[in-house]
C-alpha positions in Angstrom: -11.8 53.9 -32.5 -13.8 51.2 -34.1 -10.6 49.2 -34.8 -9.6 49.4 -31.1 -13.1 48.2 -30.1 -12.8 45.2 -32.5 -9.4 44.4 -31.0 -10.8 44.4 -27.5 -13.7 42.2 -28.5 -11.3 39.8 -30.3 -9.0 39.7 -27.3 -11.9 39.1 -25.0 -13.1 36.2 -27.0 -9.7 34.6 -27.1 -9.2 35.1 -23.4 -12.6 33.6 -22.7 -11.9 30.6 -24.9 -8.5 30.1 -23.2 -10.1 30.4 -19.8 -12.7 27.8 -20.8 -10.0 25.4 -21.9 -8.1 25.9 -18.6 -11.4 25.3 -16.7 -11.8 22.0 -18.5 -8.2 21.1 -17.8 -8.7 22.0 -14.1 -11.9 19.9 -13.9 -10.2 16.9 -15.5 -7.3 17.2 -13.2 -9.6 17.5 -10.2 -11.5 14.3 -11.3 -8.2 12.4 -11.7 -7.1 13.8 -8.3 -10.3 12.5 -6.6 -9.8 9.0 -8.2 -6.1 9.1 -7.2 -6.9 9.9 -3.6 -9.4 7.0 -3.6 -6.6 4.7 -4.8 -4.3 6.1 -2.2 -6.7 5.5 0.6 -7.3 2.0 -0.6 -3.6 1.3 -0.7 -3.2 2.8 2.8 -6.0 0.5 4.1 -4.4 -2.5 2.4 -1.1 -1.6 4.1 -2.8 -1.4 7.5 -4.6 -4.7 6.9 -1.5 -6.5 5.9 0.5 -4.9 8.8 -2.1 -6.3 11.3 -2.0 -9.7 9.6 1.8 -9.8 9.8 1.7 -8.9 13.5 -0.9 -11.6 14.1 1.0 -14.3 12.2 4.3 -13.6 14.0 2.5 -13.5 17.4 0.9 -16.9 16.6 4.3 -18.1 15.5 5.8 -17.0 18.8 3.1 -18.7 20.8 3.7 -21.9 18.9 7.4 -21.6 19.5 6.8 -21.1 23.2 4.6 -24.1 23.4 7.3 -26.2 21.7 10.0 -24.8 24.0 7.9 -25.8 27.1 7.5 -29.3 25.7 11.3 -29.5 25.0 11.9 -28.6 28.6 9.5 -31.3 29.6 11.3 -33.9 27.5 14.6 -32.8 29.1 13.2 -33.1 32.6 11.5 -36.5 31.9 14.7 -37.8 30.3 16.8 -37.0 33.4 14.5 -38.7 35.8 15.9 -41.9 37.5 13.0 -43.9 36.0 13.3 -42.3 32.6 13.1 -45.7 30.9 9.7 -46.4 32.4 7.1 -47.0 29.6 4.7 -44.3 30.9 7.5 -41.7 30.9 8.7 -42.9 27.4 5.1 -42.6 26.1 4.9 -39.0 27.6 8.3 -38.1 25.9 7.0 -39.5 22.5 3.8 -37.6 22.9 5.7 -34.4 23.6 8.0 -35.0 20.6 5.0 -35.4 18.4 3.5 -32.2 19.8 6.7 -30.3 19.1 6.8 -31.7 15.5 3.2 -30.5 15.0 4.0 -27.1 16.4 6.9 -26.8 14.0 5.2 -28.2 10.9 1.4 -28.8 11.2 -0.3 -30.7 8.3 -3.4 -28.5 9.0 -1.4 -25.5 8.0 -0.9 -23.7 11.4 2.6 -24.9 12.3 5.5 -22.5 12.7 6.8 -23.2 9.2 3.4 -22.4 7.7 3.0 -19.3 9.9 6.4 -18.0 8.9 5.6 -18.5 5.2 2.3 -16.8 5.7 3.8 -13.9 7.6 6.5 -13.4 4.9 3.8 -13.3 2.2 1.9 -10.7 4.3 5.1 -8.7 4.7 5.6 -8.7 0.9 1.9 -7.6 0.4 2.3 -4.9 3.1 5.5 -3.5 1.4 3.7 -3.5 -2.0 0.8 -1.7 -0.5 3.2 0.9 1.1 4.9 1.4 -2.2 1.5 1.9 -4.0 0.4 4.3 -1.3 3.5 6.5 -1.6 3.3 6.5 -5.4 -0.3 7.6 -5.2 0.7 10.3 -2.8 3.3 11.6 -5.3 0.7 11.6 -8.0 -1.7 13.5 -5.7 1.0 16.1 -5.1 1.6 16.4 -8.8 -2.1 16.8 -9.6 -2.5 19.5 -6.9 0.5 21.4 -8.3 -0.9 21.1 -11.8 -4.3 22.5 -10.6 -2.6 25.4 -9.0 -0.5 26.2 -12.1 -3.6 26.0 -14.3 -5.5 28.3 -12.0 -2.6 30.8 -12.0 -2.4 30.7 -15.7 -6.0 32.0 -16.0 -5.2 35.0 -13.9 -1.8 35.7 -15.4 -2.7 34.7 -19.0 0.7 33.0 -19.3 0.2 30.1 -21.7 3.4 28.4 -20.5 1.8 27.8 -17.1 -1.1 26.1 -18.8 1.2 23.9 -20.8 3.3 23.2 -17.6 0.1 22.3 -15.7 -1.1 20.0 -18.5 2.3 18.3 -18.6 2.6 17.8 -14.8 -1.0 16.7 -14.6 -0.4 14.2 -17.5 2.6 12.7 -15.8 0.8 12.5 -12.4 -2.3 11.0 -14.1 -0.1 8.4 -15.9 1.6 7.6 -12.6 -1.7 7.1 -10.9 -3.0 4.9 -13.7 0.3 2.9 -13.7 -0.1 2.2 -9.9 -3.8 1.4 -10.2 -3.1 -1.1 -13.0 0.0 -2.6 -11.1 2.4 -1.5 -13.8 4.7 -0.1 -11.1 
C-alpha cells in the first residue's frame, strides 16, 4: 500500500511539473501572439494608408491629365482659327504648350511623370504591407493552434501534443520575427 501511495505522489509531482512547463509555454506563446497581432494591425494600417495614397496620387494624375487635354484642345482650336498667325493667338498657344509641359513634367515635383512615379512607389509599399499583413495572419493562426494544442496536452497528458505545440509555436514565432525584421 505504501509503495502505491509513493507512486501516486511521484506521478502527481511529475504531472504538476509537466503542467507548469506547458503553462509557461502557453504564456510565452500568448505573449508572442499578442506582439504578432500588433504587428499585423500595423501592417494592415500601413496597407490602408498606402492604398489611400495610391488613390490620391492617381486621382491627381488624372486631374493633371485632364487639364493638359483641355489645353491641347485649346491649342487645336486656336491653331484652326483664320487669324491663327496673329501674335496674340500665337502667344496664347505658346502659353498653353508651356502649361501642358508643366502638367506632364513639373520641376516642382507635381507633374504627371512625378505623380506616376510616386503612385508606383506607393503601390509597391502597399503590396509589401499586404504581404506583411498576410504573413502576420498566418503566424497568428499558427500561434493560436499551438496554444490550443498545448492546452489539450495538459488535459490529455500526451507529451507529443506539447512537442507539436512547441514546434508549431516556434515556427510561427520565427515567421512573425522574420516579418517584423523585414527578412521576408
